[in-house]
N, C-alpha and C positions, 0 to 999 in steps of 0.2 A: 593296650595293659590295665584291663578291667576287670580282674577276676580278684578274690582274697582270698589265701589259704588259710585255713583256723585248726590247728591241729593238737588233740591231745598229747598226752606226753604217750601213749600208747601207738595204736597207729593209725595212721595216717588216715583223715575224715574226706568226704565229698565237697567239693568247693563250696565255698559262701559267696556268692557274688555279688557286685556293689549294685544292689538295683534301687538304691535312693527311694528308700520309701519315707513318703510325706510324715515329716513329727509335729503336732500337736503342739507338743510342748514351748517347739521354739517359734510357730507364728503365735501362742499367746503370749510368750514374751517378747516379742518385734511386734507385737500390737500396742503392748504397757508402756511401749516407750518412746519419746520424742526425736522424732525424725529428725526435726531441726538439731538437736542436740547429739545424736549419736551418730547422724550420717545414715548412708541407705543399709539397707535388709534385703536378702531374699534368699529365700527356699526352692530356687527354682533349678528344675533338675539338672538343668544345663552349668549353672554354675555352681551348686554343688560339686558334682561330678568333676568339672574343670579344677575344682581347688581340691580335690582329693588326691590330686597326682603332686608329690615332690621328685627331688631327686633322688629320692634313697628307694631299696624297694619295698616299701610298706605302702598298703593303702588303706584309708579309713575314711568313709563318706562324712561330710558333717550335715548335721540337723541343719544349719543353716550358716549365712555367711552374713557377716557385719562389715560395714567400713567407717567404721568413726572419722570425724575430721579434727578432733582435738584431743588431749589427752584427758580432760574432762566427762569427751564420749565415751573415751576407754573406761572411765571408771563409773560412768554412769551401766556399760554393757557389763561389767564384772557383775556392779548390782545386781543387775535383773535377772542375770543366771545365777546368782547364788539366790536367788528366790524363786527360780524356776526350775533347781536343782539340777543344772547344766553344766559340763566341765567345757573349760574355753582353754583356745591356744591358739597362738599368736600366728600370723604366716606373715613374711616380707618376702624375701626373694626367693624362696623354694628352692635354696641349692643344698642344703641340707642331706647329707647321704644317711645319717643313721634312724630316720626315723622319727624326728623330735619335732619336723612340721607337718602333720597327717593329724586328723582327729576324725572322732566321731561325734562329736560335740557340737558347741559352737563356735565355728574359725574367725577371728577378728582378723582381716585384711587391713594390715597398716602399710603397703606398702603405697598406695596412691597419695594419701594423705599428709604425711610424714619423712619429707624429703629437704625438710630444711638444713642449709650451710651456713654456718657464720664464721669467719676466720677472725681468730682472735688476738692480739699481743703478735702483731706482724706476721701469722705465722707459724710463732710459737705452740700457739694453742689452736685447736677448733671445737667449735660447738655443734654436735652433728642429734638428727633424728634417726629413728631408727630406720628410715623408709628408703634411705641415700644408701647409695652403693659405694662401694671403697674406691670402685675408679672415679667417682661423682668427686670424692673428697679429694683426695688425691689431686684431681685436677683445679680446683680452686683452691689448693698449693702450691701449685708448681711452679706459678709466679715469683712464691718468696723464697724458693729453692727448696723446699719443705713437704713432710708426707706424715700419714702416721704410720705406727712401726707396725702391725699386724700386713702381713701380706699375703694372703692366700689366694692360690692360682686361681680360682674361681672371682676376685679380684673386680671382674668388669659387670660379674652380675650379683655378686652377695652382698647384703645390707648390712649397715652397721647394727643395727636390731639383732640378725646373726652371727656377727661376730663376736659382739658381747656376751648371748646367749652361750655360741662355744669357746668363749674365749680361741677366739683365733691368733694364732700365729705364720707361716709360713714358711719359705725358703730360707730367707736369709735372717730374720726376727731373731730367732731361737727361742728362749725363755725370758730375756731380755728386755723386748721389745714388744713383747707381746700382747693383747688385750688387759691382762690383770697388771703390769708391772707402767702401762701407759695410761691407762684411764683416771685420769683428777679428777670428777665428779661426773652423777649423774643424777638428771628427777626420775624418781622412782615412782610408781602407782605399786602399792600393795594391794595383797585379794580385799582386804578390808577395806579400802576405799583412801585409805590415809596418803597422802605426794608429801613426796620427802626431798627435795632439794640440798642432796650431801656439800654443795659449794656454800655453802651459808655458815658462817661462824659459829654460829647455836644450832647446828643439824642433830649433834646428838640429846642434847637437850628436848628437842621436838619429839623427836625418837621417844623420849623417856615417858615422856609427858603424852604422846597421844597412844603411843603402844607400852603398855610399861609392863605387861608380860614379855613381850616381846624379847627390852631391853633387860632386864631378867635374866630373861631365859638364854641370850646369847652370852651375857656375863657367867653365867654358872656352867654351860658349853664350854667356855671358856678356861675355866679352871677345870674344868675336867680333862680336858686334854691336856696343857699344858702341867698338869700334874702328876701325869702321867707318863713316865720314863719311856716304855714301849710306843705309845701314841705317837709322841717326839719323834723317836726314832723312823717310824714309817712314813710318818708324812712330811720327814727332812728327806729320806729318799728318794721317795714314789715325787717329790715334787721339782726333785733336783734335775727331772727330765721334763718333757715337753708332757703334761698330762691334764688329760680332759674326763677322768673318768669320774662320776658320780661328782660328789661338791665342793668347792675348792676351799676346803677345809685346812689348807695350810694358811687363810685368814684367821684363826683361830692362834696362831704362832707369830703372823708378822702382823697384828694389830691388837691395840687394847679396848680402843672406844667401840661399842656395841654399832654404832651408827657406818664406823668405818671395815667390822666386821663382814657388819649385812650385807654392804656396798661390794664387798669384794667375793662376796659368797653367792650374790646375784651374776656374777662373772661368771659363766660357764654354768648355768643352772638351768639353760634350756626353756627359758618361758614358764619352769615350774615354782617359781618363788613370788613373778611383780611382773609391771609391765615396766620398761625401762622409754619412759618420753624423750628424754634428748641425754647426748654424756656428752663429756667434752673429754678431748684427749689432749696429750701434750704430746707433739708430735716430735719429731726426728728428721735429722738434714737429708737431703739427697744428694748422694757422691756419684755425680756423672762422668767420672773417669773409671773406664774398666778394662779389663784382658782377662780375656775366658780361655780357658786350655781343658782338652782330654787329655787325662792321665790313665792310659790302655793298661791290667794286668793280668797277669796267665790266670788267675782263679779272683774267688768274693773274698777267703781269708786274706790274704795277700795287699789285694787294694783297699778293705774294711782297718787291716791294722796299722797303716797309713795315715788316718784317718786325725790322731791326735797331733801327728807332725804337722802337714796342711793347718789345722787349726790355729796352732803354735805360731806358724808362718804368717796369718791373721788372712786368713783366706775368707772371705765375705760368706761363698757358700761352698761346698761341698754336698756334689749329687751326685746317688747312687743308682749304677744303669747295670744288672744281670744281666749277665750272656741271653736270657730269652730278650730282654727288652731291646739288647745290642742287636738282635736278629732282627729283630721284629721291625726296629727303626730303619733297619737296610732295606727292606721290602719296599719300604715306600718310595727308593729312590732320590730321597729327598733329603739329604744328609750332606753333614761334612764332609773333606776331602781323608780326617785321621780318623774320623767314623767310618766310613765306605772301607776301607782300607784293611779290614779287621777280617785272619780269616777267622771265626769265631769257632772258638772252639768251649773249655769251661771259662773262659775271659769273662771281666768287669772291667768296668770302667767307673772313674767319678770325673765329672765336669764340673772344676773347677774355677772361681774368680773372684780376681782381686778388685776392689772397689775403693776408691779416693778421691778426691778433690781434684786432682790436678793429674796430666799425662805423666808428669814428671815422680807426684808422689806412688802412681803408680809402677812405673818405671824401675823407685825406689826398692820399694818392695818384692818388685820378681829381683832385683842381684839380690835383695838379702835373701830370699828365698833360694836360689839359684845349684847352691851347693848341695841343698837338702833334694830339690827336684831330679839332680844327676845322679843323688847315691843312691834311687829310687829302683828296683828290681824291676823293669815296665817292659812290656812285650811290644810296644815300640817309644822312641824318642818324646819324650816330654814336648810339647808344641804351647805355645800361650801366644794368643793372637789379640789385636785390637781391629782386625779389618772387619766392620760392621758386618758383611754378607757371610763370612764364615761363623762368626760370632751367632749372627740370627740363625746360621743351619745348625747350629751347635743345640742351640737352645729350644728348635724345632722339634727335635728327636729328643728332646727327655718331656718338652710339653706336650706333643703329638700321640704320646704313646696310650694314654687312654681312648683317642679319639678311634687308634690305630686296630684294636685291639675291640674296641666297641664297637666301631663300625662294621667292623668283618664276622660280629659275631652272629651264629645262627637265628634266623628269625625266630620268636616267640621265646628265645633266651633272655634276659635279665642280665645287667650288668653290675656288676659290685664293685667297689672301689673301695680297700678299706685301707686303716693305717693300724699300727702298731709301734711302742719303741721300746729301746733296752737299752744300758748302758752300752757307750762306743765300745767297752770292751770285749762285750758279746754278741754285737752287733753282726760278724761274719760268721760266727757260729750260729746265729739265729735266722738269717740268711739263707745260709746251706740248707739247715735243716726244713724249712719252710720248702725252696723249691722241693725235698724229698718229698712231703707231704704232697705236692701237686700233683706229681708222678704216681702215689701210692692211691689218691684218689680220687687218677684221671681225671684232674684237669689239664688242657690243652693251654699252650700260650699264654702261662699265666705271670704275668712278671712282675719282676721287683724292683721298684726305684726309692729314690725318697731322700732322706736330709739325711746325708750321714752323718754327717758335723754333730746332730743332735741325734745318734741315735734312734733317729724314727725314719720308716719304711712304709712305703705304702705297696698293696699286691692287686691285682684283679680277678678276679672271678667271672667267666660265663656261668649262668646256672637255671633252669629250665622247673621251677618252682611245681609246675603243672603236675610232675610224676611222680611217685610215690618213692620210687626207687632215688631219685635225682636227690628228692629232701631230707633221703635220710643219709646220704653222703653228705649234702651237705652239713646235718646235724653232728654227723662225726667227724667234719674235717672242721669245725668250729671247735669241738670238746680238743680235739688234739690242738690244734690253735691256741687255745687260752693256755691248755697244760705246756706248752713250749716259751709262750712267753712270761708267764708268769714262771716257772721255773729258773727260767735267765732275770730275774728281777725286774722285770717292766711292768708297762702298762697296757692294758689290752685296746687305749684309745690315747693317740696324741693330740691329735688335732681335732678331728671329725665330731668328738661330743658322744656321749653315752648311748644318748636316745633309747631307742627299742629294741637296738641289737647287741647292745651291752649290759642293760642293767641287770639282766637277771645272773651277772658275772662283781656286780660291784662290791658284793661282800665277800667273794670269794679272794677280789683283791685286797681288799683292806681289812679282814676281818671283821670279827663281829662287833669289837667295842666300836672303832673308828664307824661302822654300816649305821650301825644305831644311833649316832652322833649324828649319822643324817640324816636320819630318819626322824630322830627329832628336831632337827634345822628343816626339816618338811613341817611337822606339826606344828612347830612355831610361826612359824612365816604363813601358812597354807591349811589351815588348821582344818579346815573343810574338804580338803584334796582336792580345789576347783581346776589349778591349774595345772593342764597340761599332764593328767593321769595315765600313769602305765611306761614316761619318762624318767630315766636315770634313776629310781626308787621302783621296783616293779622285784615283788618278792614271789614271783608263778615263772617257774626254770624253763618253760617250754612259752614264753611268751614271746620269744625274739623268733620262733617260728610259728608266729602265727600275724592274723592279715598280712598275707606275702603279695604282692605282687605276683598275677600270674600272664605273661605277656600273649595281647592279639595281636594275630599277622593283621597287617593293612596295607594302605597302599602302597607301591613300591618306594615311591617317593620319598615316604615317611618314616619307613619301617623298620630306620634301626636307630630311630630316634633315642637316646636314654635318657629325656627327661629332665637332665639336668636345668632347664631353664635360665642358661647363657645367652639363647635368644628376647627374654623378653625386654628387657631395658631400651633394646635399640628398635624395639615393636609400635609402632604410631599409632595402633590400634590399643596400648596397652592399659589406656586408661577408659576405654569406652566399652570396649567388650570385651573380647577373645586375644591369648595371645599365641604365637607360634608354638608353643610347648601346649596350651590348653587345646588350640586347634587337632594338635593331632590325639591329644589324647580324647578327645571327644568323638574322633575317628575310631577311634581302640572302643570306646564303649558302645557306640553303635554298633561295632561289631559285636561285639559281645552279647548285647542284647537280643540282637536277630538271633544269634547261636543259642541261644536258651531259650527262644521265643518268648521273649518279653513284648509284646508286639505295643502295649501300652506307654510303654518307657520311650518304644523309640517312635511316636507319632512326637509325643511331649517333645525330644529332642530335638527331631527334625523339624517341628515348629518354628523352636525356636535358632536353628542351625543355620539358616536359608539367610536372616542376619548379620547374626553374631557370628558366623563363619567364614559364611563367601563374600555378602555385600559390603562387611565394612574393611574386608580386606584390602589394602591397598597393593598388594603383590610386588610390592619394590622391593623385597628381596632385599634387605637391611640384615634378616636372620639368619643368612649363611655368614655375614659378615664376622657374625658373632660364634658357631654352631660348629661344636668339637667333629663332629661327622659332617658337617658338609651340605646339610641339608636344607632345600629352600623351599619354606611350604606354599610361596607365591605359586611353584609350578603344580601341587596339586591341587590348589586352588582356580589354576587356570584351567586343569584339568575336567574340573567338576564344575566348572562352569561352560565349558566345552561339553558336556554332558548332557546339563542342567538348560540348556538354552531351545530357545521357543523355534520353531523353524521359520517360523517367518520375520522374526528379526535376523534371524543367521542368513539367509536371504538380499536380507536388508544393506546389511553390511557387507555382503559379498560385490552386489550391485555396485555400492558404493566405494569398492576396492576396484572393480571395474572402471569405474566413470568417477574418480577420485578429484579427476581439477574440477569437476563442475560441485561435485560435492563439497570441499573445501570454499569455493566460491560461492556458493549456496553459505554457509556456515559465515562464512567474513562478510554476509551482508547483512544476513541477521544482526551481527550483533551491532553494525552497523545502522541498521535501523533502528535496532534496541534503543541504541545509545542516541536516537535524536528525538524520541517519546519519553513523557516521565518515566523511572523506571518503578513504579508498581507497578504499570500496563503489560509490561512483557514479564515482571513478577508471577502477574496473575494470569496468564498465555500457558506459562509454564508450572504452574500449579493445577490447571486444570488437567494441563496432559498429561502430570504425574500421580493425579489422582484415576484415571483412567488407560493409561499404561505402565504405568507401577514406576514407583522414588528410584529403581534400579537402570531405568530405561531414558527416562524424561532428565535432563539433566535441569534444575532451579536456576534461575535467572537472577545476580543482587545490582544494586547499584552501584558496586567497586568495580565490576569487570568495563572493560577498555570499548573501546568501539575495533571494528574490522580493521587488517593491518592492509600491506600491499602484498598483488600475486609477486609471484614468482617469476622472472625474466630467465629465460636461457643466456649463455654467453657461450662463443667458440672462441679459443684460441689457439692456434698450431702451437704458440711458444709456453704454454702454460708451465705455470709450475707445480698446481696441485688443483685437483678437481673440489669445487664448491659445491656440497649437499647442501643445500639453504633447505631446512627443517618447516611442515606446513604450520607448524602452530606458530612460528614466527609471521606467516602471512594472516592466519586464524584468526589470531589475537593481534592489535596493534600498538605500536611500541608507543611509552611515554617516557617522559621528562622526568626531572626528581619532583614536581609539584604534581604529578598524576597526568598531564595535560600529554594532548597526543603530540610526536615525535615525529619528527623528520628521520632521523636516525635510527633504528631499528640494530637489534642484533647483531643482525646476517649485515645492512649497509654499513656498521662499522668495523665489519670484519674485514670489506670489501676495500672500506677508505683506511686505513692501515696499512692492510696487504697492497696495497698503490704507493704507500709514503711509504715502504721498506724494498719498493722495488720487485715487488713480487706480483705474474698475471697467474690467471686461472682460467678455468672453463666450468662448465655446467654438465650435467646426462644429457642428454636429447632427451625433449619431454618432463624437464624437472616439474612444471607444473601438477601430474598426474601422478608424483612418488611420492612417497611416507615409507618411515621406517620398520612400520610394521605392528608399532606398540601396540594402539588402539584394538586391532584386531587380537593381534596377540593376549594381553591381558585381561579380556574377556571371551576368548576362549574360540571365537570364530574361527577357526582352522581353514574352511574355503577361502574365505575373503584373503587372510595370511598367506597363503598359497597365490592368490593371484599376483599378491602384491611383492612377493620375495620374487615373483617370477623376473618382473618388471623391472623391478630397483636392481637388483644384482646383472642383470645384462644389461643395463644401462649403464652401470658404474665400471662393469668389464669394458665396455666400448667407451666410457669417457677416460679411463685411469688407462689407457692403451695396456689393456692387460695387468693391471696393477702394477704398470710403472709408475704411475703418480698415484702420490698418498689422495686421499678423501678427507674432507675437511668438512665437518657440519657442527652450526653453529648454534646447537641445543645439545644439555648432556646426556638427556634423555635418549634424544633420538640417534647420538654416535651410539648410545648402549643397545639400540634397539637394533641397530646397524649391524654390531659385531653380533649380536644374538643371531640376530636372519642371518649372518655367513653362517657362522658355525650349525645353527639346524639344516641350514643347506648341504653342509658338508658331511652333517653328520647322515643325513639322507640316502647321500650319495658317496657312501662309503668306500664301495665298490671302486671306486675313482674319478675323473673330473667327468666334467659334463659336457655335451656336447650340447651346443646352439641349434637352433632351426634353422639356420646357416651351415650347419658341419661341424663350425667351428669348435675345438675345443677349450673350454672355460673351466680354468683353475681356480674359480674363486677362493681358496686361500691365499693367492697373491693380493688381492685385492688389500689393504692396508689404511687404518683409517685413522684419524688423527682428531678430537673434539678441537674445540676454535682454543679454549681452555689451554691446550696443551701447543694447542700449532704457534699459537700467539705467544707466551711464555718464552719458549724455547728457539723460535725463526722468527719471527717479528720485532718482539721488542729490542731485542738486542740493535735492532736495524734503527729503530726510532727514537726523538730524543720527545724527554717528557718537556713539557713546556711550561705546565703548571699542576698542583694535586689539589684536593681538597683538604680539608682541615683533618675529617674524621671518617671513618667509613666501617660500617657493618656489615660483615659476611654471611650468605648462608649456601655452606655448602651442601650440594644435593646429594639424594642417597644414587643417582648414577654415579657422579664424579667420584665417589668413593667407592664402588664398585671397580671404577676405572683406576684407583691408586690416581688422581688429578688434583685433591687437595692442595699438596703443597705448590702445584700450579697459579692454583686460585689465589692463595696467599700471595705467591712471588708478584701478580696481577695488583694486586690491592695495595700493599705496598709500593709497589710504584705507582700509583696514582694518589693516594691518600698520605697526608704523614704521620698518622697512626692509624693500623689497621686491628679490628678484633674479630675471631670470629667467637661466639657465644660458648659456653661452656657446656649448656643444657642444648645444642642444636640440635636436631635430629630430621628425619623425613616429614617433611609438613600434609603427605598423605594428600596433595590433591591430586597424584596422580592421573595424570588428564586430565579427565573429565570427572575423577570419581570424588573432588573436592564439592564438584557442583551436586552431583547426584546426591550424595552425602555428607552437605555442610558442616554437621558435628562432629566427623572424623575429622577433616583437618582443626577447627577449634580445638577439639581432645588434643590433637596430636602437636599441634604448635604453641597450647598454652603455656607450656614451662619458656619455654625461646622468648617465647611472644614479651612476657615479665619481664624477663632478664634483661631483652635490647633495650625497653621500656623504659629502664632506670636511668638511663643517663640519654640524651638529644645528638644524634649525630646526624655530619655534614650530609652525608649519603648512605646508600642502603642497596644493596647486588649480591645476585646471584649466578647461576650459570643457565637457567632455563628460563621460560616463558611460565608455564605455567604453575612452576615453583615459586616466580617470581610474583604471580597473582596472589599466591595462597597465603607467603609472607607479607603483601601487603594487607590484605583481608585480617590478616593477624596481630600487625603490630600496630595498624590506622598510619603507617609509613611507606612511601613509594619504594618499592623495588624497582633497580635496571639491572639489566645485564651489564657482567661486569665487562664485556668490549665495549658499550655504549661510555663507560668508564674513561675507558683507554683511548679511545678515538677522540674524546674531548679532552684528556688530557694531554696528547698531542699533537691537537690541533693548531 
């Protein structure tokens, strides 16, 4: 999605592309700033183009990127931009959908340096910086039984900066617990440079002294609003609903002091009035007991007419699914029984939920509502369930609608997710008429869903902006939709913010008088119109169809990306180079530049892409755990590495696969030899190799690396209970004890010890010394070597497991995942049926069962052990592979078994060691582990553990504390 369309109000124009020309004005501005004060700046094409994309369907290329590291740095950037005459836009999570986070001026990235979270008053309040995600904030509050009020669906990725800028709400918070109602105070930096801490008792007098015109102007506007009965009536009606259109001028009715008025005007102002350096929220209690149900009605009107009764019955959530939503959900095949049974005609459904402190309270609320529920005219009996699996399936149907529709959209189209709100009594009619509009304008599979108890609905469109007739269709639909919503006394934006998409309609919704009040607010606070121009206030009636993204078709692994940014918080390279979203959009930018013949831009992007796009991608796949359309950007990077590999290197890795036992032993002996030398000697040797052969080819030695491990020994036992597949990484890297000294007990020997104590027997595959899970070849894109290793390993495991009868247990989590992937790849390649071995025997590899040692010990071994002692305290590092395998709870189970107290850091994430990636690019692991290491080092633990040897090494280097394998601790505790 790399082009933008820019249209006058008459005929559609040709495309104007995102060519990213250099900006002398930005370069001059950046040169005049103190980098130690304002952080880093960049005008490189890859940085500007990767930040040009957010979750919206708009695209503007910034002239430069600034990443300040403090509030003072932000103030300095604004002052410099003001002198240079450049506009400023703040960007954090980039999950906003209305175009408020894109800019053709100075882009201030606040995601990297502003993530502070401070829990106050035993969890009743929390002070947060704008770069922290809602998920991270709630994670910090969870142990206090609290959370913040806003609960947007994007909470895993959206940040507090956007939550404040958009006055976020969500599924259950309504208007009672949204940002406006729960924000306690903020530290605000105005365009003039004035900094206000609204928590201070004298904040209003400080505002009067430092900004007298603004203070007086706000009082004047308040009198103007309060003394106008029509304005009061309009505001009272508009803000009785969720409403993020225009500025929050209800502040003029809700507050008297100018500082409080300003504080609440800033909420929902989308970065147009100032920068919120930190905010303090009043939190709300978590209600852990829940009961969820699906109420199926014959049509939309009958469904929506029951909403007031459901709200009166104290339903915490009432989510609407129209008939198209139900059909789309059913297509996935992953829905609850009550949803799967619907023979859809004109049906509509309400997903409802009771929430309370205890199961008893939930049952009491259900009993109180029983007569009301029994009296509903439903198409099937009402069913409420507390069963976690059925509840998860019900919510999955609701939450995955966006992914299902967006992920299946035609290539080259944009997925638009919009939201509106109307009074609840007009909800059914609005939904019905909106569905008719979809048919009239030719939009297929456009689902309607949303927060029915608030009258707030979302709908999706797939549009191809590159075709003029489709753009005309979108324009016509928008006009019809605006007339429908405003005709039903609603608001054109309930949650997603005005942005660019609805800025031309603010006057139409509020009328001339209140629109002029909003314009005067902007003039008072930002007289130079420096902050985010074109957003919230825009008198150009066609601005909403300007600067639209036009999708470019790219590699199939990532083409369905909707650029939502959900992947970014879990990406290990997010603070160093690019995120998964940015890697994908740079593929789109490259494709667009090639298509238009912009060879100079192609060369510039490609020059930076190798390091930023490929070398520093850990290919850990954590992005797929958050992606709503199931994209693993690592799949793309592995393929690109395969296409770009040097023949000699590929041949070398194939030879290594053919003679892996010798290669593994060579690495083992190399580490042993290096450990006997002064560490600068092997460091110098590897540095020479890196200079000659490349930094992405030769790992860099460091003094924290262990000595070599022990060779893997074969074992045959006809009475075996399982097959043990000892990972080669545990023979390459020697085990260490808690002090970092060489240890006799490794992960593998610990597994054998505890299995023996539990009365279990095992064997190993014949030729285990020459086997590997294949991850080194797969991650680097060496397909020939991977094929050699796959054939050897699966044949060996087929024989050792007696055709899949015995489970295969591996002692390294990444290798367990690698074995699962190896099996899946072979099965995909053998879609025609089972494979025949060289001996003619049929090998159905789907029968081979892999178990990670963490799961095996937790479920099979631990119940048979006697824990004789425990460490006082333990901190765990869950690995990305363990996360993919869904085994995090088992790791914690083992941790709690061997320690008096066991912690998992809130900031844990992929360490990016990724086999040898942390040695090839140590800066990647340093960046990826910085936040987790900082949290871990806030206290001293008796033990540190993980479940993968290279991850243990990465965390050892990051924290300065020795990480062991969790199996070593289980062995010690049961000895």
